C-alpha positions as protocol buffer text, in pm:
chain_id: "A"
residue {
  index: 1
  type: MET
  ca { x: 4 y: -7 z: -2 }
}
residue {
  index: 2
  type: LEU
  ca { x: 131 y: 358 z: -61 }
}
residue {
  index: 3
  type: GLN
  ca { x: 215 y: 548 z: 244 }
}
residue {
  index: 4
  type: SER
  ca { x: 19 y: 877 z: 285 }
}
residue {
  index: 5
  type: ALA
  ca { x: 365 y: 1042 z: 339 }
}
residue {
  index: 6
  type: ILE
  ca { x: 417 y: 1027 z: -34 }
}
residue {
  index: 7
  type: ASN
  ca { x: 408 y: 1375 z: -169 }
}
residue {
  index: 8
  type: LEU
  ca { x: 179 y: 1301 z: -498 }
}
residue {
  index: 9
  type: PRO
  ca { x: -146 y: 1467 z: -558 }
}
residue {
  index: 10
  type: GLU
  ca { x: -480 y: 1255 z: -403 }
}
residue {
  index: 11
  type: VAL
  ca { x: -580 y: 1135 z: -788 }
}
residue {
  index: 12
  type: GLU
  ca { x: -221 y: 1042 z: -872 }
}
residue {
  index: 13
  type: ARG
  ca { x: -164 y: 860 z: -590 }
}
residue {
  index: 14
  type: ALA
  ca { x: -504 y: 681 z: -617 }
}
residue {
  index: 15
  type: VAL
  ca { x: -398 y: 543 z: -947 }
}
residue {
  index: 16
  type: ALA
  ca { x: -35 y: 454 z: -826 }
}
residue {
  index: 17
  type: GLN
  ca { x: -207 y: 236 z: -554 }
}
residue {
  index: 18
  type: SER
  ca { x: -470 y: 75 z: -799 }
}
residue {
  index: 19
  type: PHE
  ca { x: -165 y: 10 z: -1060 }
}
residue {
  index: 20
  type: PHE
  ca { x: 49 y: -132 z: -789 }
}
residue {
  index: 21
  type: GLU
  ca { x: -194 y: -319 z: -588 }
}
residue {
  index: 22
  type: PRO
  ca { x: -166 y: -679 z: -752 }
}
residue {
  index: 23
  type: TYR
  ca { x: 222 y: -696 z: -685 }
}
residue {
  index: 24
  type: SER
  ca { x: 225 y: -809 z: -340 }
}
residue {
  index: 25
  type: ASP
  ca { x: 593 y: -727 z: -350 }
}
residue {
  index: 26
  type: TYR
  ca { x: 545 y: -358 z: -346 }
}
residue {
  index: 27
  type: LYS
  ca { x: 674 y: -200 z: -16 }
}
residue {
  index: 28
  type: ALA
  ca { x: 627 y: 127 z: 125 }
}
residue {
  index: 29
  type: HIS
  ca { x: 1010 y: 209 z: 98 }
}
residue {
  index: 30
  type: HIS
  ca { x: 944 y: 326 z: -282 }
}
residue {
  index: 31
  type: ASN
  ca { x: 1013 y: 679 z: -291 }
}
residue {
  index: 32
  type: ASP
  ca { x: 833 y: 970 z: -497 }
}
residue {
  index: 33
  type: ALA
  ca { x: 1055 y: 925 z: -799 }
}
residue {
  index: 34
  type: GLY
  ca { x: 1002 y: 557 z: -835 }
}
residue {
  index: 35
  type: VAL
  ca { x: 609 y: 607 z: -826 }
}
residue {
  index: 36
  type: LYS
  ca { x: 643 y: 904 z: -1085 }
}
residue {
  index: 37
  type: LYS
  ca { x: 875 y: 691 z: -1276 }
}
residue {
  index: 38
  type: MET
  ca { x: 589 y: 386 z: -1315 }
}
residue {
  index: 39
  type: LEU
  ca { x: 344 y: 673 z: -1378 }
}
residue {
  index: 40
  type: ASP
  ca { x: 534 y: 765 z: -1697 }
}
residue {
  index: 41
  type: GLN
  ca { x: 512 y: 424 z: -1803 }
}
residue {
  index: 42
  type: GLY
  ca { x: 166 y: 417 z: -1755 }
}
residue {
  index: 43
  type: MET
  ca { x: 35 y: 731 z: -1796 }
}
residue {
  index: 44
  type: THR
  ca { x: -335 y: 878 z: -1713 }
}
residue {
  index: 45
  type: ILE
  ca { x: -563 y: 1057 z: -1981 }
}
residue {
  index: 46
  type: GLY
  ca { x: -496 y: 1372 z: -1758 }
}
residue {
  index: 47
  type: ASN
  ca { x: -114 y: 1335 z: -1780 }
}
residue {
  index: 48
  type: VAL
  ca { x: -139 y: 1232 z: -2178 }
}
residue {
  index: 49
  type: ALA
  ca { x: -343 y: 1559 z: -2225 }
}
residue {
  index: 50
  type: SER
  ca { x: -109 y: 1822 z: -2055 }
}
residue {
  index: 51
  type: ARG
  ca { x: 204 y: 1664 z: -2255 }
}
residue {
  index: 52
  type: VAL
  ca { x: 12 y: 1670 z: -2607 }
}
residue {
  index: 53
  type: GLY
  ca { x: -206 y: 1993 z: -2540 }
}
residue {
  index: 54
  type: LEU
  ca { x: -551 y: 1813 z: -2603 }
}
residue {
  index: 55
  type: THR
  ca { x: -864 y: 1751 z: -2418 }
}
residue {
  index: 56
  type: THR
  ca { x: -928 y: 1466 z: -2225 }
}
residue {
  index: 57
  type: GLN
  ca { x: -1266 y: 1450 z: -2439 }
}
residue {
  index: 58
  type: ALA
  ca { x: -1058 y: 1473 z: -2786 }
}
residue {
  index: 59
  type: ILE
  ca { x: -840 y: 1190 z: -2666 }
}
residue {
  index: 60
  type: ARG
  ca { x: -1164 y: 997 z: -2574 }
}
residue {
  index: 61
  type: TYR
  ca { x: -1346 y: 1062 z: -2900 }
}
residue {
  index: 62
  type: TYR
  ca { x: -1005 y: 985 z: -3077 }
}
residue {
  index: 63
  type: GLU
  ca { x: -1010 y: 628 z: -2907 }
}
residue {
  index: 64
  type: ARG
  ca { x: -1372 y: 571 z: -2975 }
}
residue {
  index: 65
  type: GLU
  ca { x: -1270 y: 642 z: -3359 }
}
residue {
  index: 66
  type: GLY
  ca { x: -1003 y: 396 z: -3374 }
}
residue {
  index: 67
  type: LEU
  ca { x: -747 y: 648 z: -3412 }
}
residue {
  index: 68
  type: ILE
  ca { x: -537 y: 556 z: -3112 }
}
residue {
  index: 69
  type: PRO
  ca { x: -547 y: 201 z: -2945 }
}
residue {
  index: 70
  type: GLN
  ca { x: -765 y: 120 z: -2645 }
}
residue {
  index: 71
  type: PRO
  ca { x: -529 y: 199 z: -2328 }
}
residue {
  index: 72
  type: GLY
  ca { x: -496 y: -93 z: -2078 }
}
residue {
  index: 73
  type: ARG
  ca { x: -712 y: -26 z: -1762 }
}
residue {
  index: 74
  type: THR
  ca { x: -613 y: -81 z: -1399 }
}
residue {
  index: 75
  type: HIS
  ca { x: -834 y: -325 z: -1204 }
}
residue {
  index: 76
  type: THR
  ca { x: -987 y: -3 z: -1071 }
}
residue {
  index: 77
  type: ALA
  ca { x: -1076 y: 101 z: -1456 }
}
residue {
  index: 78
  type: TYR
  ca { x: -843 y: 381 z: -1488 }
}
residue {
  index: 79
  type: ARG
  ca { x: -719 y: 438 z: -1822 }
}
residue {
  index: 80
  type: MET
  ca { x: -326 y: 358 z: -1838 }
}
residue {
  index: 81
  type: TYR
  ca { x: -144 y: 521 z: -2170 }
}
residue {
  index: 82
  type: GLY
  ca { x: 191 y: 363 z: -2290 }
}
residue {
  index: 83
  type: PRO
  ca { x: 472 y: 676 z: -2415 }
}
residue {
  index: 84
  type: GLU
  ca { x: 384 y: 562 z: -2767 }
}
residue {
  index: 85
  type: VAL
  ca { x: 35 y: 718 z: -2755 }
}
residue {
  index: 86
  type: LEU
  ca { x: 189 y: 1065 z: -2704 }
}
residue {
  index: 87
  type: GLY
  ca { x: 361 y: 1028 z: -3099 }
}
residue {
  index: 88
  type: ARG
  ca { x: 38 y: 919 z: -3187 }
}
residue {
  index: 89
  type: LEU
  ca { x: -177 y: 1208 z: -3045 }
}
residue {
  index: 90
  type: SER
  ca { x: 118 y: 1441 z: -3172 }
}
residue {
  index: 91
  type: PHE
  ca { x: 82 y: 1314 z: -3528 }
}
residue {
  index: 92
  type: ILE
  ca { x: -293 y: 1372 z: -3553 }
}
residue {
  index: 93
  type: LYS
  ca { x: -287 y: 1689 z: -3394 }
}
residue {
  index: 94
  type: GLN
  ca { x: -49 y: 1783 z: -3666 }
}
residue {
  index: 95
  type: ALA
  ca { x: -243 y: 1635 z: -3930 }
}
residue {
  index: 96
  type: ARG
  ca { x: -568 y: 1829 z: -3828 }
}
residue {
  index: 97
  type: LEU
  ca { x: -370 y: 2178 z: -3821 }
}
residue {
  index: 98
  type: LEU
  ca { x: -324 y: 2091 z: -4168 }
}
residue {
  index: 99
  type: GLY
  ca { x: -685 y: 2037 z: -4244 }
}
residue {
  index: 100
  type: LEU
  ca { x: -716 y: 1651 z: -4279 }
}
residue {
  index: 101
  type: SER
  ca { x: -1044 y: 1499 z: -4183 }
}
residue {
  index: 102
  type: LEU
  ca { x: -1030 y: 1195 z: -3908 }
}
residue {
  index: 103
  type: ASN
  ca { x: -1138 y: 969 z: -4189 }
}
residue {
  index: 104
  type: GLU
  ca { x: -830 y: 1101 z: -4380 }
}
residue {
  index: 105
  type: ILE
  ca { x: -601 y: 1062 z: -4099 }
}
residue {
  index: 106
  type: LYS
  ca { x: -721 y: 709 z: -4037 }
}
residue {
  index: 107
  type: GLN
  ca { x: -664 y: 620 z: -4403 }
}
residue {
  index: 108
  type: ILE
  ca { x: -280 y: 760 z: -4355 }
}
residue {
  index: 109
  type: LEU
  ca { x: -252 y: 553 z: -4034 }
}
residue {
  index: 110
  type: ARG
  ca { x: -381 y: 206 z: -4177 }
}
residue {
  index: 111
  type: MET
  ca { x: -156 y: 261 z: -4468 }
}
residue {
  index: 112
  type: SER
  ca { x: 136 y: 300 z: -4243 }
}
residue {
  index: 113
  type: GLU
  ca { x: 36 y: 21 z: -4015 }
}
residue {
  index: 114
  type: ALA
  ca { x: 26 y: -169 z: -4346 }
}
residue {
  index: 115
  type: GLY
  ca { x: 391 y: -148 z: -4404 }
}
residue {
  index: 116
  type: HIS
  ca { x: 332 y: 138 z: -4662 }
}
residue {
  index: 117
  type: ALA
  ca { x: 450 y: 501 z: -4675 }
}
residue {
  index: 118
  type: PRO
  ca { x: 165 y: 720 z: -4712 }
}
residue {
  index: 119
  type: CYS
  ca { x: 363 y: 1014 z: -4859 }
}
residue {
  index: 120
  type: CYS
  ca { x: 213 y: 995 z: -5217 }
}
residue {
  index: 121
  type: ARG
  ca { x: -162 y: 979 z: -5039 }
}
residue {
  index: 122
  type: VAL
  ca { x: -47 y: 1286 z: -4826 }
}
residue {
  index: 123
  type: ARG
  ca { x: 33 y: 1490 z: -5120 }
}
residue {
  index: 124
  type: GLU
  ca { x: -254 y: 1420 z: -5273 }
}
residue {
  index: 125
  type: LEU
  ca { x: -491 y: 1514 z: -4970 }
}
residue {
  index: 126
  type: LEU
  ca { x: -297 y: 1821 z: -4938 }
}
residue {
  index: 127
  type: ALA
  ca { x: -319 y: 1926 z: -5277 }
}
residue {
  index: 128
  type: GLY
  ca { x: -728 y: 1870 z: -5271 }
}
residue {
  index: 129
  type: LYS
  ca { x: -716 y: 2083 z: -4970 }
}
residue {
  index: 130
  type: LEU
  ca { x: -558 y: 2362 z: -5142 }
}
residue {
  index: 131
  type: GLU
  ca { x: -788 y: 2331 z: -5396 }
}
residue {
  index: 132
  type: GLU
  ca { x: -1110 y: 2353 z: -5173 }
}
residue {
  index: 133
  type: LEU
  ca { x: -919 y: 2645 z: -5014 }
}
residue {
  index: 134
  type: ASP
  ca { x: -910 y: 2820 z: -5332 }
}
residue {
  index: 135
  type: ARG
  ca { x: -1256 y: 2786 z: -5403 }
}
residue {
  index: 136
  type: ALA
  ca { x: -1371 y: 2914 z: -5044 }
}
residue {
  index: 137
  type: ILE
  ca { x: -1134 y: 3230 z: -5079 }
}
residue {
  index: 138
  type: ALA
  ca { x: -1306 y: 3278 z: -5439 }
}
residue {
  index: 139
  type: ASP
  ca { x: -1638 y: 3220 z: -5289 }
}
residue {
  index: 140
  type: LEU
  ca { x: -1565 y: 3463 z: -4982 }
}
residue {
  index: 141
  type: THR
  ca { x: -1430 y: 3723 z: -5206 }
}
residue {
  index: 142
  type: ARG
  ca { x: -1746 y: 3729 z: -5401 }
}
residue {
  index: 143
  type: PHE
  ca { x: -1942 y: 3736 z: -5107 }
}
residue {
  index: 144
  type: ARG
  ca { x: -1774 y: 4044 z: -4974 }
}
residue {
  index: 145
  type: GLU
  ca { x: -1841 y: 4254 z: -5264 }
}
residue {
  index: 146
  type: GLU
  ca { x: -2178 y: 4167 z: -5271 }
}
residue {
  index: 147
  type: LEU
  ca { x: -2251 y: 4229 z: -4889 }
}
residue {
  index: 148
  type: ARG
  ca { x: -2041 y: 4568 z: -4937 }
}
residue {
  index: 149
  type: ARG
  ca { x: -2262 y: 4700 z: -5206 }
}
residue {
  index: 150
  type: PHE
  ca { x: -2561 y: 4578 z: -5013 }
}
residue {
  index: 151
  type: LEU
  ca { x: -2433 y: 4778 z: -4683 }
}
residue {
  index: 152
  type: ALA
  ca { x: -2356 y: 5091 z: -4916 }
}
residue {
  index: 153
  type: LYS
  ca { x: -2741 y: 5081 z: -5022 }
}
residue {
  index: 154
  type: THR
  ca { x: -2878 y: 5042 z: -4629 }
}
residue {
  index: 155
  type: ALA
  ca { x: -2686 y: 5371 z: -4588 }
}
residue {
  index: 156
  type: ARG
  ca { x: -2943 y: 5543 z: -4812 }
}
residue {
  index: 157
  type: MET
  ca { x: -3247 y: 5379 z: -4656 }
}
residue {
  index: 158
  type: PRO
  ca { x: -3436 y: 5514 z: -4344 }
}
residue {
  index: 159
  type: ASP
  ca { x: -3463 y: 5334 z: -4030 }
}
residue {
  index: 160
  type: GLN
  ca { x: -3829 y: 5163 z: -3993 }
}
residue {
  index: 161
  type: ALA
  ca { x: -4019 y: 5335 z: -3715 }
}
residue {
  index: 162
  type: ASP
  ca { x: -4043 y: 5161 z: -3384 }
}
residue {
  index: 163
  type: THR
  ca { x: -4379 y: 5060 z: -3377 }
}
residue {
  index: 164
  type: SER
  ca { x: -4301 y: 4876 z: -3733 }
}
residue {
  index: 165
  type: PRO
  ca { x: -4437 y: 4505 z: -3740 }
}
residue {
  index: 166
  type: GLN
  ca { x: -4147 y: 4442 z: -3950 }
}
residue {
  index: 167
  type: VAL
  ca { x: -3839 y: 4277 z: -3735 }
}
residue {
  index: 168
  type: CYS
  ca { x: -3611 y: 4453 z: -3944 }
}
residue {
  index: 169
  type: ALA
  ca { x: -3674 y: 4607 z: -4272 }
}
residue {
  index: 170
  type: LEU
  ca { x: -3336 y: 4655 z: -4416 }
}
residue {
  index: 171
  type: ILE
  ca { x: -3250 y: 4270 z: -4404 }
}
residue {
  index: 172
  type: GLN
  ca { x: -3596 y: 4170 z: -4542 }
}
residue {
  index: 173
  type: SER
  ca { x: -3529 y: 4418 z: -4851 }
}
residue {
  index: 174
  type: ALA
  ca { x: -3201 y: 4250 z: -4898 }
}
residue {
  index: 175
  type: PRO
  ca { x: -3151 y: 4076 z: -5230 }
}
residue {
  index: 176
  type: ASN
  ca { x: -3085 y: 3717 z: -5271 }
}
residue {
  index: 177
  type: LEU
  ca { x: -2694 y: 3741 z: -5185 }
}
residue {
  index: 178
  type: MET
  ca { x: -2462 y: 3404 z: -5260 }
}
residue {
  index: 179
  type: SER
  ca { x: -2453 y: 3179 z: -4931 }
}
residue {
  index: 180
  type: LEU
  ca { x: -2202 y: 3221 z: -4709 }
}
residue {
  index: 181
  type: PRO
  ca { x: -1947 y: 2884 z: -4842 }
}
residue {
  index: 182
  type: ALA
  ca { x: -1886 y: 2629 z: -4533 }
}
residue {
  index: 183
  type: LEU
  ca { x: -1577 y: 2715 z: -4328 }
}
residue {
  index: 184
  type: PRO
  ca { x: -1338 y: 2424 z: -4198 }
}
residue {
  index: 185
  type: HIS
  ca { x: -1424 y: 2276 z: -3879 }
}
residue {
  index: 186
  type: ALA
  ca { x: -1182 y: 2388 z: -3567 }
}
residue {
  index: 187
  type: PRO
  ca { x: -906 y: 2155 z: -3517 }
}
residue {
  index: 188
  type: HIS
  ca { x: -934 y: 1906 z: -3239 }
}
residue {
  index: 189
  type: ALA
  ca { x: -1298 y: 1969 z: -3181 }
}
residue {
  index: 190
  type: PRO
  ca { x: -1450 y: 1678 z: -2997 }
}
residue {
  index: 191
  type: ALA
  ca { x: -1769 y: 1513 z: -3167 }
}
residue {
  index: 192
  type: PRO
  ca { x: -2096 y: 1651 z: -3099 }
}
residue {
  index: 193
  type: PRO
  ca { x: -2271 y: 1575 z: -2769 }
}
residue {
  index: 194
  type: ASN
  ca { x: -2538 y: 1272 z: -2805 }
}
residue {
  index: 195
  type: ARG
  ca { x: -2867 y: 1481 z: -2732 }
}
residue {
  index: 196
  type: SER
  ca { x: -3096 y: 1164 z: -2666 }
}
residue {
  index: 197
  type: LYS
  ca { x: -2807 y: 1031 z: -2426 }
}
residue {
  index: 198
  type: THR
  ca { x: -2791 y: 1394 z: -2269 }
}
residue {
  index: 199
  type: LEU
  ca { x: -3150 y: 1416 z: -2212 }
}
residue {
  index: 200
  type: SER
  ca { x: -3193 y: 1073 z: -2100 }
}
residue {
  index: 201
  type: ILE
  ca { x: -2929 y: 1183 z: -1812 }
}
residue {
  index: 202
  type: ARG
  ca { x: -3104 y: 1477 z: -1749 }
}
residue {
  index: 203
  type: LYS
  ca { x: -3427 y: 1317 z: -1704 }
}
residue {
  index: 204
  type: THR
  ca { x: -3310 y: 1069 z: -1471 }
}
residue {
  index: 205
  type: LYS
  ca { x: -3122 y: 1326 z: -1248 }
}
residue {
  index: 206
  type: ALA
  ca { x: -3464 y: 1509 z: -1237 }
}
residue {
  index: 207
  type: ALA
  ca { x: -3656 y: 1183 z: -1138 }
}
residue {
  index: 208
  type: ARG
  ca { x: -3359 y: 1134 z: -869 }
}
residue {
  index: 209
  type: ASN
  ca { x: -3427 y: 1491 z: -744 }
}
residue {
  index: 210
  type: ALA
  ca { x: -3789 y: 1448 z: -731 }
}
residue {
  index: 211
  type: GLY
  ca { x: -3803 y: 1152 z: -525 }
}
């Protein structure tokens, strides 16, 4: 059993205890450095998140999507990640910054795991991203010009009366401007929450509170 004298945060101490308990020869004379070394070899999700600069939610999401292997767990169900996950997550993070989707990253990883260098495929994907970006910039440029012209037109239009039944005459008089092109999603954004699951949890909590 770990001794309370070990100067570790309570959560890390609990994780370390659950990790070492199966070993009957674990003695209280292990010092802080020894415990921390073992924790480095079997890192918690919080430790991994802080090292690679991602959220724990993003890491769990990547795990569910099969982008990183399922971690081992202690007998108390704590996730314990090996050091190899740091390189994998850093790769995923960098690929997301280049605009690659999770499916594209998964494809690249599978090629690498199969022993095939994915460099040619990566070049193709990045070239496609560049074309998409060029189209988006052109669409945004056209939209900006249409919006600029309409804004100049509104300067010559009177403000509606406070008693007007309309919400805003300016918007309702606007021509059919081209739609604003869809912009890329922010990197590392976790999956949208499961609304049905969230509502179920809320209903369960409400039922408990009512009881």
